[in-house]
N, C-alpha and C positions, 0 to 999 in steps of 0.2 A: 517751868514748862518743859524744858529739855534737860533731862537728868544725865546720867552717865551712859555713854553710847559706845557699844563695841561694834566696830565695822569689820566684817569678815568677808573677804573675797576668796577666790580659789587658792591664791598663793599668799595672801597677806592678812595678818590680823593686827588691827590697830586699836589701841585703847583710846576711847574718846571721853574727855571730860567736858561736861556742860554746866549744869546748874547745881546739882546736889549729888552727894555720894550715894551709891546704891550697890548692893552686892552684885558681883559679876554673875551673869547668867548666860552661858553660851549654848548655842545649839551644837550638836555634834558636827565636827569639821567635815565629816563625809556625808552630811545631809544633802541630798541632791537639790539643785536649782534647775527647773525646767528650762530647756533652751527656748529662746524666743521664736515664735512662729515666723514662717516666711511671709514677707510683705506681699500682699496681692492687692489687686484693684478692689476698692471698697466703696460701696454706695450707702450713704447714711440712711438709717431707718428713722431717726429722730430729726428735730429741727437743727438748723445751723446756729452755732454759737458765735455771737458777735463780739469780737475782741475789743473793738472801739467802745462799745457800750460798757464792757467790763472795766476798761481803763477809766472811763468816766465815773463809774460807781466807786472805784478806788479813790480817785481824785476828790470826789465829793466828800467821802468820809474824812480824808486827810484835811480838807478845808475847815473842819470844825476844830482842828487842833488835836493834841493828845487826848484820847478818850479814856481818861482815868476815872475810876469809880469815885462817886461823890462830887465830881466836877461839873461845871456848866457845860463844857464840851461833851462830856459823857451823856448828859441829859438831852442836849440838842441832837446829837448824832443818833441816840436811841429813838427819839421821836421821828427822825427822818427815816430810819430803817423800818420802823413800824408802818409809817405812811406809805413807803415805797413797796413793801411786801403786800400791803393791802390792795395795791393797784393790780396785782397779779394773782395772788393766791386766794382761794375761797374762804380760808379761815386763818386768822392770825391771833395768837395767844401771847400775852405778856406774863411771864412768870417772875414775880417780884419777891424778894426775900432779903432779910438782914442776915449777914454772915460775919464771922469774926476773921479779920486778917491776922497774919502771924504776929503783928505788933500790938494786937489787942483792939485795934480800931474796928468799929462797926462799919461794914460796907453795905450799901444799898445796891444789891445786884439786880440785874434785869435780863433774864434769858428771853429771847424772842423766837417764837416758833411759828412758822408759816407752813400750812398744810394744803396739799392737793388731794382731792378725793378722800376727805377725812374719814369716811365710813368704810373704805376699802380694807379688806382683811390683809392682803399682801401689801407690805410697806417697805420702803427703803428710806434710810435716814442719812441726810447729808448735813455736815456741821462745820463750823469754823468759829473762832473766837473773835469778838469785835472790840475788846478793850485794848488799851495801850499800856506798855510797861512804863512805870513812873520814873525809872532811873536807868540811864544809859551806862550801866556798870561794866559793859564789855568794850567800851570805847577806848581807843588807844590813848586818848588824852584824859588824864585823871580829872581835869577840871570839868569834864562833861559828865562825870559819874552820877551827879545829883540832878542832871537835866532829864526831862521826860523824853520818851521816844515817840516820834511821829507815827511809826508803825504802819507805813504804807504797805510793806510786804508782810510783816509779822502781825497779821490781824486783818487789815483792810482788804488785802488781795483775795483771801478766801471768802470773805463776805461778798465781795464784788462778783466773784464767780457764781455764788449762789443767787444773787440778785439777777444776774443776766440769765441764768438757767430758768429762774422763775418767770422772767419776762418772756422767754422763748416758749415755755410750757403753757402759758396762757393762750397762745395762738394755736398750739397743738397739744391738747390735754392728754397726758398719759393715762392708760387704763388702770395702772396700779396706784397705790397711795404713796405719796412722797412727802416727807417732812424735812424742812430746812430749819436747823436750830443755830441761832447765834448765841454761843455761850459767852457769858460775862466772867470777869474776874479771873481770867486764865493766867495773866502774866504779871502778877504782883509778888510771886514767891521769891524766896531767898534760898540759896544752896545750903546754908547752915541751919535752915529752919525745917528741912525735910521736904519730901516730895509732895506731901499733902498741903503745903503752903501755896502750891500752884493749883490751877484748874478748879477754883472754888465754885464756879457756875456749873460746870459739868458734874462735879461731885454732888451738888445740891439737886440737879435735875435727875441724876441717876438714882437718888434716894426718894425723889418726889416727882415722878414723871407727870407731864402735863395732862395725860389721860390715864386714869387708873387701869392697870393691866396692859399698858402699852407694850407692843412688841413690833419688831422689825426684822425682816429677813437678814439684813446686815446694814452696816453703816460705813460711810466714807468721811473721814476728817480731812479738811483742807487747811494746811498750815504753811505759810511762806510759799505760795504758789504763783508768784508774780514777777520774780526778779529775772534779769538777764542771765542766760546760760544756767538756769536751774537744772538740777538733776535729782531724780527721785529713785530710791532704792527700796528693797524689801526691809522695812523696819521690823525690829524683833518681835514686839508685841503683836503687830499686825500678822506676822507669819505664825506666831504661836496660837492666836485666838481666831484668826479669820483668813487662813491660808487660801481657801477656795475663792472668796471674792477678791482677794489680793491678786491671785494669778489671773482671774477673769479680767480685772481692770488693766493689768499690765499687758496681757495678750491683746486686748482691744486697742490699747494705745499703740502697740506695734502695728496692728492692721491699719490703723489710721495714719501711720507714718511718723509717729512721734518717738522714734527710738533714740533720738538725741536728748530726750528728757527722761524717759522711763528706762532704767537700767535693771537688768536681771542680775543684781548683786545682793547677797544677803547681808543685812546690817545687824546692828545691835538694838538695844532697848532704850526707848525714849519715853519718859513719863510725860504724856500729853493728855489732852481731853479724852482721847480714845481709850486710854488705859482704864479710866474709871467707868466708861460706858461698857467696856468689856467685863471688868471685874465686879462692878456693883450692879449695873443695869442688866447684865447678862446678854447683851447684844453684841454679836461679833462685829468688830469695827476696825477698819484699816486706817492708816495715817499716811497721806501723801504729803511729804515734808521735804524741804530742800536740804540736801547734803552736799558739802563742798570739801574737797581735799585741799590741803595746804594751809588750813587755819587751825589754831589751837583747839577750838571748840568743835571742829568739823561741821560747823554751820557757816553760812555765808558771812563775809567780812562785815556786812552792815548789820548783822544780828545784834540786837540790844545796844545799838550805837545811835548817835544823832544822825547818822547817814542813812537810816532807814526812812527814806523819803521818796517822792515821786521820781527822782532821777534814776532810780534803780529798777523801776517797773517797766516790763517789756510786754507788749501786746501779744507777741508770739508765745510766750510762756502761758499767759492767761488763756490763750486759745487752745494750746495743747492740753491743758488740764481741764478746762471747761468743756471742750468738745468731747473729750474722753468720758468724763463723768456723765454728761448729758446723754450721750449715746448708750452708756451702760444702763441708764434708767429705761430707755425705750426698747432695749433688747430684752428686758424683763417681762414685757407684756405677753 
């Protein structure tokens, strides 16, 4: 999911190793980063995002256990997500397919798409992955490397934010079309198997959209958006393919008072679901993803470990991300 990452700040260039090797691709060091706007009093246009509800949705997913493709927990959690989205969204589509994993196994994947105003021409795409990594191979204890990851943050948090957004949108329907996509089979890849061993669900959807000719103005991917003290920067592919919506979201987060989460710092390139939506589907999509200094991977210490559980989930982070993305949608009307 997370390949090789180059973090670039005004005075610092850091090489980031994550999941797989990838050629270095740097932006020019003198490429400007817009200064964040001054914080002023802001009145919401859209509904209020309920962080307690998002926390519950995270906890509920984790209660099924690791949501690994072809497992019972995966089936049960998928059923739950479909039923929950049907409570809020006018249209819910399940996109099922068989895909090959890097080890040759056939995976029965299940992308879940919930749509508001399905016939509206102007659309925004919000996505997150809902599967769990089957091996905690970044854990400090080698004995845990073959254990599955509970994925409270790396998966469940993003889906929980989408569920709470959908719940809020039912009460105050937006005028534009909004599609929530839960991508499957994102986190089974291996670094030595190449970048395409990750993000199998988004690769499939990008080649086989749920609606023929589907288009969206832009997309927002939510990945690891629930941990304490999370920080989000300008990810490289987001900046390359979707700079305008990237700046729009960050500027709005600043107006909402979330400057301790959204940083105006240009980062490097992460192969995540948004990469394939950008390059295959042709939809400009940004990635809101947790970056942390002081770790070898530049991802939070719980990333791909057995410690990615409910103990690291913070309602304040869920609120910052959820309210920002929810308000972004209502400002598009």
